[in-house]
C-alpha positions in Angstrom: -127.5 -135.8 -4.4 -126.0 -135.8 -7.8 -127.5 -137.7 -10.8 -125.3 -139.9 -12.4 -126.7 -140.0 -16.5 -126.0 -142.3 -19.4 -125.9 -146.1 -20.1 -124.5 -148.9 -18.6 -124.0 -152.4 -20.0 -125.8 -154.5 -16.8 -122.9 -156.9 -16.3 -120.9 -153.6 -15.8 -123.0 -152.3 -12.8 -120.1 -152.2 -10.7 -118.7 -149.3 -12.2 -121.7 -147.4 -11.8 -121.8 -148.4 -8.3 -117.5 -146.8 -8.0 -119.0 -143.9 -10.3 -121.9 -142.9 -8.3 -120.1 -143.6 -4.9 -117.7 -141.0 -5.8 -120.2 -138.2 -6.3 -121.9 -139.4 -3.1 -118.5 -139.3 -1.0 -118.0 -135.9 -2.1 -115.1 -136.9 -4.3 -116.3 -135.1 -7.6 -118.0 -131.7 -8.9 -118.1 -133.2 -12.3 -116.7 -136.5 -14.0 -117.5 -138.6 -16.9 -116.3 -142.3 -17.5 -116.4 -144.0 -20.8 -115.5 -148.1 -21.3 -115.0 -149.9 -24.6 -114.4 -153.8 -24.6 -114.3 -155.7 -27.8 -114.8 -152.1 -29.6 -118.4 -152.3 -28.0 -119.0 -149.6 -25.6 -120.4 -150.8 -22.3 -120.1 -148.0 -20.5 -120.8 -144.1 -20.6 -121.1 -142.3 -17.9 -121.1 -138.5 -16.5 -122.5 -136.5 -13.8 -122.7 -133.1 -12.1 -121.4 -130.1 -12.9 -118.8 -128.7 -15.6 -118.8 -125.2 -14.1 -119.2 -124.5 -10.8 -119.4 -121.1 -11.3 -122.4 -120.9 -13.1 -123.9 -124.1 -12.5 -123.6 -126.0 -15.8 -124.3 -129.3 -15.6 -122.4 -131.7 -17.4 -123.8 -133.1 -20.1 -122.9 -136.5 -22.7 -121.1 -133.8 -24.9 -119.5 -131.9 -22.0 -115.8 -132.1 -23.0 -112.7 -131.9 -20.0 -109.1 -131.0 -19.9 -107.6 -134.3 -20.0 -103.9 -132.8 -19.0 -101.2 -135.8 -19.5 -103.3 -138.0 -21.0 -102.8 -136.1 -24.3 -98.6 -137.8 -24.5 -100.3 -141.4 -25.1 -102.3 -139.5 -28.4 -98.7 -137.5 -29.3 -96.5 -140.5 -28.9 -99.4 -142.7 -31.3 -98.7 -139.9 -34.0 -94.8 -140.3 -33.5 -95.1 -144.2 -34.3 -97.6 -144.1 -36.7 -94.9 -141.8 -38.7 -91.9 -144.4 -37.4 -94.1 -147.1 -38.8 -94.1 -145.1 -41.9 -90.5 -145.5 -42.1 -90.3 -141.9 -41.9 -87.4 -142.4 -39.1 -85.8 -145.2 -36.7 -87.1 -145.2 -33.5 -83.6 -146.0 -32.2 -81.8 -144.2 -34.0 -79.9 -140.5 -33.8 -82.3 -137.8 -33.1 -79.7 -135.6 -35.5 -80.7 -137.7 -38.9 -84.0 -135.3 -39.0 -83.3 -132.6 -36.3 -79.4 -131.8 -37.2 -79.8 -129.2 -34.7 -80.4 -131.1 -32.0 -77.3 -132.4 -31.3 -75.2 -129.8 -29.1 -74.0 -130.0 -25.5 -73.5 -133.9 -25.5 -76.6 -135.0 -26.8 -75.6 -136.3 -30.1 -76.1 -139.9 -29.2 -80.1 -138.7 -28.4 -82.4 -141.4 -30.1 -86.0 -140.6 -30.9 -86.9 -143.5 -28.4 -85.1 -141.4 -25.4 -87.3 -138.5 -26.5 -90.5 -141.1 -26.3 -89.4 -142.7 -23.0 -88.5 -139.7 -20.8 -84.9 -140.2 -21.3 -83.5 -137.2 -23.3 -82.3 -135.0 -20.1 -84.4 -132.4 -20.7 -87.5 -132.5 -18.0 -87.7 -128.6 -17.7 -87.4 -125.8 -19.7 -83.6 -123.3 -18.4 -85.7 -120.1 -18.1 -89.4 -119.2 -17.7 -91.8 -119.8 -20.4 -95.4 -117.8 -20.4 -98.5 -119.6 -22.0 -98.1 -117.2 -24.7 -94.5 -118.5 -26.0 -95.6 -121.9 -25.5 -98.2 -122.2 -28.4 -95.1 -121.5 -30.5 -94.2 -125.1 -31.4 -90.9 -124.5 -33.6 -89.3 -121.8 -30.6 -89.7 -124.4 -28.2 -88.2 -127.1 -29.8 -85.6 -125.1 -30.9 -84.7 -123.7 -27.2 -84.8 -127.7 -26.2 -82.1 -128.5 -28.7 -80.1 -125.7 -27.7 -80.2 -126.6 -24.0 -77.9 -128.6 -22.4 -79.7 -131.9 -20.8 -79.4 -132.6 -17.2 -78.4 -136.1 -17.2 -76.3 -138.2 -19.8 -79.1 -139.4 -22.5 -80.1 -142.6 -22.1 -78.8 -143.1 -18.9 -81.6 -142.4 -16.2 -85.1 -141.5 -17.0 -87.4 -138.1 -15.4 -90.7 -137.2 -16.3 -90.7 -135.2 -18.7 -93.6 -133.5 -17.6 -94.2 -130.5 -20.3 -91.0 -130.7 -22.2 -92.1 -134.4 -24.1 -95.1 -132.6 -26.0 -92.0 -130.1 -28.1 -89.8 -133.0 -27.8 -91.7 -135.8 -29.5 -94.0 -133.3 -30.9 -90.9 -132.3 -33.2 -90.7 -135.6 -34.5 -94.7 -135.3 -36.2 -93.7 -131.5 -37.0 -90.7 -132.7 -39.0 -91.9 -135.8 -40.0 -95.7 -135.0 -41.3 -95.5 -131.8 -43.6 -95.1 -129.3 -40.8 -98.4 -130.6 -39.5 -98.5 -129.9 -35.6 -99.2 -132.7 -33.4 -103.1 -131.8 -32.8 -103.4 -131.5 -36.7 -101.9 -134.6 -37.9 -103.5 -136.6 -34.8 -107.3 -135.2 -36.8 -106.0 -136.0 -40.1 -105.1 -139.3 -39.7 -106.6 -140.7 -36.9 -109.4 -138.6 -34.3 -111.0 -137.0 -36.8 -114.7 -138.6 -35.8 -113.9 -138.5 -32.3 -114.3 -136.1 -29.6 -110.7 -135.4 -29.1 -108.9 -132.3 -30.1 -105.3 -130.8 -29.0 -105.7 -127.4 -30.2 -109.4 -126.9 -29.3 -111.6 -124.7 -31.6 -113.5 -122.2 -29.5 -117.0 -123.6 -29.5 -115.3 -126.4 -27.8 -113.5 -124.1 -25.5 -117.0 -122.7 -24.4 -118.3 -126.0 -23.9 -115.8 -127.4 -22.2 -115.7 -128.5 -18.2 -113.9 -125.5 -16.3 -111.6 -127.1 -13.7 -111.8 -126.7 -10.1 -108.7 -127.3 -7.7 -109.3 -129.0 -4.6 -107.4 -128.0 -1.4 -103.8 -130.1 -1.3 -103.5 -131.8 0.9 -100.7 -132.0 3.6 -98.0 -134.9 3.6 -99.0 -135.7 6.9 -102.3 -136.4 6.6 -103.5 -139.8 5.3 -105.2 -140.2 2.0 -108.7 -141.0 2.0 -109.4 -144.8 2.8 -110.6 -146.9 -0.2 -114.2 -147.3 -1.1 -116.4 -149.5 1.0 -115.8 -152.9 -0.5 -112.2 -152.3 -2.0 -110.1 -155.6 -2.7 -107.2 -156.0 -1.5 -105.6 -155.0 -4.6 -106.4 -151.8 -3.6 -105.2 -151.4 -0.4 -102.0 -152.7 -1.4 -101.8 -149.7 -3.5 -103.4 -147.3 -1.1 -100.5 -148.5 1.1 -97.7 -148.1 -1.7 -99.4 -144.1 -2.5 -99.3 -143.4 1.5 -95.8 -143.8 1.9 -94.7 -141.0 4.1 -91.6 -140.6 2.8 -92.5 -140.5 -0.1 -94.8 -138.3 0.2 -92.3 -136.2 2.2 -90.0 -135.8 -0.5 -92.5 -135.4 -3.2 -94.5 -132.3 -0.9 -90.4 -131.0 -0.7 -89.6 -131.3 -4.0 -93.1 -130.0 -5.1 -92.5 -126.7 -3.5 -89.5 -125.8 -4.1 -88.6 -123.9 -7.2 -85.2 -125.1 -7.7 -86.4 -128.8 -7.9 -86.9 -130.7 -10.5 -90.1 -131.5 -9.8 -91.0 -127.9 -9.5 -89.7 -126.7 -12.8 -90.9 -130.0 -14.7 -94.3 -129.5 -13.3 -94.9 -125.6 -13.6 -92.8 -124.3 -16.9 -94.5 -123.4 -18.3 -97.4 -121.5 -16.7 -100.5 -121.7 -18.2 -100.9 -118.3 -17.1 -104.0 -116.6 -15.9 -107.0 -119.0 -15.6 -104.9 -122.1 -15.1 -105.3 -124.8 -17.5 -108.5 -123.5 -18.0 -107.1 -120.5 -19.8 -107.9 -120.5 -23.6 -104.7 -119.4 -25.0 -103.3 -122.9 -23.7 -106.9 -125.1 -24.6 -106.1 -123.1 -28.2 -102.4 -123.9 -28.5 -102.5 -127.6 -27.5 -99.9 -128.2 -26.0 -98.7 -131.6 -27.0 -98.2 -133.3 -23.6 -100.7 -131.8 -21.4 -103.2 -129.9 -24.0 -105.7 -132.0 -25.1 -109.7 -131.8 -24.8 -112.3 -134.7 -25.0 -115.3 -136.3 -24.0 -114.6 -139.6 -22.2 -116.2 -141.5 -25.0 -114.0 -139.7 -27.4 -110.7 -140.6 -25.1 -111.7 -144.3 -24.5 -112.6 -144.2 -29.1 -108.9 -143.6 -28.9 -107.7 -146.5 -26.9 -110.8 -148.7 -28.9 -109.5 -148.0 -32.3 -105.5 -148.2 -30.7 -106.3 -151.5 -29.2 -107.8 -152.6 -32.5 -105.6 -152.0 -34.7 -106.9 -148.8 -36.3 -104.5 -146.9 -35.9 -101.1 -148.9 -35.7 -100.4 -152.2 -36.3 -100.6 -154.8 -33.6 -97.2 -155.7 -34.0 -96.3 -152.0 -33.7 -98.2 -151.4 -30.8 -97.1 -154.2 -29.0 -93.1 -153.3 -29.2 -94.2 -150.2 -28.4 -95.8 -150.3 -24.5 -93.0 -152.8 -24.2 -91.2 -151.3 -21.1 -88.0 -149.5 -22.2 -87.7 -147.8 -18.5 -89.0 -149.1 -14.6 -87.4 -147.7 -11.5 -86.1 -144.4 -9.8 -87.9 -141.5 -11.7 -85.4 -138.6 -12.0 -87.8 -136.2 -11.9 -90.9 -137.6 -9.9 -89.3 -139.5 -6.8 -90.8 -142.6 -6.9 -90.7 -145.4 -9.5 -92.4 -145.1 -12.6 -92.0 -147.7 -16.0 -92.6 -146.3 -19.7 -92.7 -147.9 -23.4 -92.6 -145.5 -26.3 -94.9 -142.8 -24.5 -97.1 -145.1 -22.6 -97.3 -145.5 -19.0 -96.9 -148.7 -17.6 -98.4 -150.1 -14.4 -96.0 -148.8 -11.7 -96.6 -146.2 -8.6 -97.4 -143.5 -10.9 -100.1 -146.1 -12.9 -101.8 -147.9 -10.4 -103.2 -150.9 -12.4 -105.2 -153.7 -10.5 -103.9 -157.1 -10.6 -105.8 -158.5 -14.0 -104.0 -156.0 -16.0 -100.8 -155.0 -14.8 -99.0 -157.3 -17.4 -101.1 -155.7 -20.4 -102.5 -152.5 -19.5 -100.9 -149.4 -20.9 -101.9 -145.8 -21.2 -101.1 -142.6 -19.5 -102.8 -140.4 -16.5 -103.2 -136.7 -15.9 -102.6 -134.2 -13.5 -105.4 -134.2 -11.3 -107.0 -137.9 -11.7 -107.9 -138.5 -15.1 -106.8 -141.8 -16.7 -107.1 -142.8 -20.5 -106.2 -146.9 -21.0 -106.1 -150.3 -23.4 -105.5 -153.8 -22.4 -104.7 -155.7 -26.0 -105.3 -158.6 -24.2 -108.6 -157.9 -23.0 -109.9 -155.9 -25.8 -110.4 -153.3 -23.4 -110.4 -149.3 -23.3 -111.4 -147.0 -20.8 -111.3 -143.3 -20.3 -112.3 -140.7 -17.3 -112.4 -137.4 -17.2 -113.0 -135.5 -13.9 -112.9 -131.8 -13.4 -112.2 -131.7 -9.6 -108.4 -131.8 -9.4 -107.2 -134.4 -6.8 -106.2 -133.1 -3.7 -103.0 -135.5 -3.9 -99.5 -134.9 -4.8 -100.0 -139.6 -5.3 -102.4 -141.8 -4.4 -106.0 -140.5 -5.8 -107.9 -143.7 -6.4 -111.0 -142.3 -8.3 -110.2 -143.5 -11.8 -108.1 -146.4 -10.3 -111.4 -147.8 -8.0 -113.5 -148.0 -11.9 -110.6 -149.3 -13.5 -110.7 -151.9 -10.7 -114.5 -152.5 -11.6 -114.2 -152.8 -14.9 -111.9 -155.9 -14.6 -113.6 -157.2 -12.0 -116.7 -156.6 -14.7 -115.1 -158.7 -17.5 
C-alpha cells in the first residue's frame, strides 16, 4: 500500500482522503498535490513511485512534466509584457512581427494568438523534437503558413503550436529571451518550475508512464465513493458516447485536426521523457515543476505579485466559448487561461471564478481570485481516457469543500 507523505491542514483532510483513495484504487503510480489559500500552504502531499523502472520513490523535491499546464505560464509572460506597454493585446501581430502577415493573417491580433483563434493549430509538415527546440525557426514556419480558418472566426485548441505563437510575443518583445528565461528572470526564479529544465532537474524528474487507452465503448471510471452530484454531472458529460466516439475516431486518424495538433511535433524516442524535449522547454507543453512550484506560481498570480489584479481579471474573461474546432467538444478560454468547460471540469463553487490550465495525462494548475486559491496536481501515470479523467477534479472538489 502506498504511503502518502507531506503535510495537510486538518481543515483540508478531505483532500488527503481523495489523494490516498486514488492510490488505493490503483489510479496512481506517483503524484503530488499542493494547495495555497490566502498565500498559506494548506496541502503539500506526495506519494508513490517516481520511476517505475527503478522503483525510485517520489519525494518532496520530485518535479514532473506538466504538459499543457505550461500554457498558462507562457500566457502570463506575454501578458506581463503587454501590461508594461510592449504591445497592444488587441492590436495586429504585424506591428511587432511583420513577417506574420501572410496568407490572409494580416488581421490576426495578439489576443487571437493567446486564445486559440489564430487558425494555426498544427504544423503543415512533420516536425521532429530536435527541430522543435529551435523556437525562432518554428515561429517563422508558422508565420509563413496558411491558416486553417480565418483568424478570429472560430477557435480550436493549438495544443503545441500555441507555444511558438504566444512565445514569439515574449521572444520578440523581451530582448530575445526564451519563455523559460523570461519567466525565471521575472517571476518564477524562487520556484521549482522550469520551462527548459537543466540536466540535474531532468535526472530527478518523475518518469511518465502510459496507461492502456480506454475504448470509446467503455464507460469511464465511476466517481469516487461519496462524490457529490456535481462530480456525477461532470462524469455524465465526460461519458457522452457520441463525443468519445468522435474524439477516438479523430485521434486515430492521421489527417484529422485533433491528431495533427496533438502529435506534431513528435517528442521522439522516450516520448515526453525525452531529455531533448525537457531541455528545449516547448512553451506550449514543456514545463517541469513540483506541485508546490506550480501552485506557488498561481499563489503569486492570484495575489497580484506577477500581474496587476486588473490585468488578470481582464485576462481571465472568456474570449471564446463553445465548440472547439480541434477538440470537438466545447471549450472556453480567456487570454491563455482555460475557463470552466468540458475541457476544464470545475465544481459548482468555482465555475464563475476558477481559471488555469489542464495538461495531458491528468495534471492541472489553477487559481481562483475570489477564493484566494491556488492548486496544482502532477501525476506520472497518464490518464487512460480521451475525456473524463477526474483524479484532478476530485482533488479540486475536495479543496472547495474544505474552504
